[in-house]
N, C-alpha and C positions, 0 to 999 in steps of 0.2 A: 584382364578382359579377354575372353576367349571367343572371338568372332570368327565365323567362317572366313576363309582366305579372302574372297571377293568383297565381302562386308568390311573386313579390316582395311583393304586398300581404298574402298569407297570412302570410308571414314577419313583416311589420310588425305584423299583428293579433296573432300569437303573442308578438311582442316587447312590445306593449302589455299583454298579459294577464300575462306574466311580471313586468313592471316593476310593475303594480298589485298583484300578489301579494307582491312583495318590499316594496312601500311600505305596504301596508295589511293584510297577513297575513290572518287570519280575519274581519276586517272587510269583505272583498270577496268575492263569490260569483259564479261563472259561471252564467248562466242558459242552459240549452241543453246539448246534447250536446257533450262535450270534443273529439270529432274530426269528427263529422259535421254540419258547420254551414257557412254562407256564408263564403268566404274573406275577404270585404271587411267583415264585421261583428263586433263584439263587444258582446254584451249581458251587463252585470254588474250586480249590486246591491251597493250600499254600505249595510251592515247599520246600522239605526238612523238613517237620513238619508232625507229626502224628496228624491228625485232632482231635481225641479223646483227646489226651493229651493237645492240644490247647484249646479246648472247656472247659475242666475241669478247666482251669485257669481264665475263664471269670465269671463275676457275673451278673446274671439276664439275660443271653442271652439264648434264646430257640432256638437251631439249632441241627442238626444232623450231623453225619459223613458219609463218603462214604465207610467206612471199617467195617468189622465185626470181632468180638472177638469170636474165638473158641478155647476152650482148653488152654486158657491162651495166645493164639497168636493172634496178630492183623493181618489181611489179607485184601489184595485189594479187593474192591467190584467186584464180577463178572460182573456187568454191566459195570463199568469203564474199566475193563480188556477187555471186548468184544468190547468196543469202541476204544481200542488201546492206553489207557492212560497208560504211563509207570508207574510202581510202584513207584518210587521215587516221582512222582507227585501225583499219585492218593491217596497215604496214607495220604495225607494232605487235602483230600476232606472234604469240609463243604457244607451243604445244608441249605440255609436260607429261611424261609418261611415267606411271609409277608401277613397281612390280612387288612381288611377294617378299623381297628383302629391304624395300623401302621402309625407313624409321621415321618417327615424328621428329627426331633430332635432325635427321637430314633435310626434312621439309622446313624446319625452322631455320637451318643453316642457309637454305636457298634464299628464303625470304630476306634474311639478313644481308646476303650478298647483293641481292636486287635492290635493296634500300640504300646501300652504300655505293652502288655503282653510279658513276657520273652519267651513265646513258639513261638509266631508269629514275634517278632522283632528280628529276626537274622541278 
């Protein structure tokens, strides 16, 4: 399959989203528009999870959370709050960024790690 670079990355992003939906069902929510979004970024929330705690339990996964830590407290991202994302959902926000070297095997490995993680596998 010889897709142009961004189309290939978009396909991988969509594969990641599909795999997360399959593995987590209604415990994972898409943050943002389903079609009009960056092709290399997937922002999701794991319902009932604190994203930072979940990411800390993963090995070799570079991602960021949608919450900020201030004075020892974890708070919902102002952007997610402005989008109307409820705190219980938004606190579990994780942003995955894909690049030109990202592979489908890496995507599948991330999903497996998430499924096995004590933080995400509620």
